[in-house]
N, C-alpha and C positions, 0 to 999 in steps of 0.2 A: 150380348158378349159377356164373357166371364171377366168381371172388373179386376179381380185379383191377378189373373193371368196377364191382363193388359198392363197393369202396374208393374209386373215383373219383367215386361218386355217393352221398355220405353221407346225403343227404336222401331217398333212395329207401325207400319204405315197402313191403316185400315182403308184408306182411299185408293191405294195402289197395291193390292195384294200380290205377293210373290209366290203364294202357295200354288202347287201344281196338283195336289191330291186332296180331295175333300170327302168326308164321311158325314153326311147330313141326315139327322133324324131328330127333328125338333117339334114334331107334331104327333099327337095320338089320334088324329082324325082317321077313323076306320069304320068299315061297314059290317064287320063281323064281331062275334062274341065268343071267341075260342076258349075252350076249357083250359088251355095252357096259358092264358093271358090274364090281364088285370085292367082296372080302370085307368091306371097311369099310362098304359100302352094302347088302350082302345077306347075311343070316345063312345062306342056302342056299349061297352061294359059300363062306362061312367054313367051314361044315360039310363041304362037298365037298373043300376044300383042307386039312382037318384043322387049321384055325385058329380053333377055337371061342373062344379067348381074345379074338378080335376082336369077338365079339358085343357089341352095344351094347344090353344088356337092361335097363339102368336106366330105370325109368319113374318120373320125379319126381312128387311130389305137387304138381300144378299148381294154383296159386291164380289163376284167370283172372277178370278183371273181368266180373261178370255182365251188364254193359251193353256188352260188346265189340261192335264194328261189323264186324270182319273177322277170320276165322281161316283160315289156310292150313295144311293138314296134309300132310306127306310122310313118307317112311320111308327105307328099307324099304317095306313095304306097309301103309298106314294101316288097312285093314280087319282086320289082324292085331294091331294095337296097342291093347289093351283100354283103356288109360288115356285114349285119345282119346275114346272114347264116354262114359266116365265124366266127362271134362272137359266135353264138349258138353252133357251133362245138367245141368251147373251154370250154363250160360249162360241168362240170363232173357230176353234180347233175341231174340225169334224172327225178327226181321228182320235179324239178323246174317248177313253174307255168309260162307258156308262154302265153301271151295275145297279139294278133295281130289285130290291127285296119286295116281292108282291104276293098277295094271296090269289091273284089271277081271277078274281070274281067280278072285277069291274075294269073296263077300259074307257078312257075319256078321250074325246077328240083333241083337246088341247095338249095332252101328254103324247098321244100318238103322233101328232103333227110335229111336236118338238123333237121326238126321238128319230123320226125319219131322216133327219139331217146327218145323223152320225153313222160312221162305218163300223163301230165296235160296240154293240149293245149286248148286254147279258142280263138275263132274268134269273134271280134266285127265287124259285117257286116254293112257297110255304105249303107243302102238301104232306099230310100225315096218313094218307090212306086213299082209298077210292070209294066211289058209290056211297052207300049208307054210312060207312066208317068215317069218311071225311066230313060228311054232313052232320054227324053226331059230334065229332070233335070240334069242328069249326062252325058253330051255330050260325045260322042264317045263310050259309053258302049252298050252292048247288053244284054237284059234280058235273052235270051236263054243261053248265055255263063255263066252268073252269076248262073243260075240254074244248069247247067252242072258242074260248078266248085264247088258249094256247095255239090253236090252229090259225086264228087271225094274226097273232103276234108273229108266228112263223112265216105266214104268207106275206105280211106287210113289211116286216122288219128283218127277216132272216137272222135272228139273234142266236146267241148261245144260250143254253138253258142249264141250270143246276137246280137240284131239289134240296130243300132244307126241311128236315123232319124233326119235330120236337118229341123227345122221349121223356116221359115223366114218371 
C-alpha cells in the first residue's frame, strides 16, 4: 500500500473496502521480451538482462470488495500472476466487468476457471502484427499459439475482445 496515501486518508478502512472499481498491475511477471517493453514491466526482460532484482514478484494479499463492479488486470502477463485468479474467486458479483490486458500466448487453468464464473469478460489483446511480424516484435511468442488461444477464449468464455497495438 502507498503509505503516504493511507496517511492522507485516515478514515480508509482497509479491512472493509468500499471500492467498486480496481486497476491492478503490481507484477512484471511475463513470458515475453517485447521490443517495446523493459525490465520493469517484463520479468523475461529482467532475466535476459541479468536484472533479476527488478522482478516485481510481490503479490499482495488483496482484500477486494466482493461486490466490485469493474476489475482491470494487467502485468506483466495476468495469466501468469496466480493471485489474480485467487482474487477473482473472492468476488461474489458475477456481473462484475473483468478486463484483462494479455499477450494471449499463455492460458492457465486457474485463471480460466476463475473467469468462467463471470458474465462480462473482456480481453485487451496486445497484438502488434501477425505471423513473423508479431514474432519479431514480441520475442518468444508464437502467432499460431496466439490464434489458438483466442479461439479457446472465445469458445470457453464468449468474451469481448479489443486489440492494443504499441506504435513506437
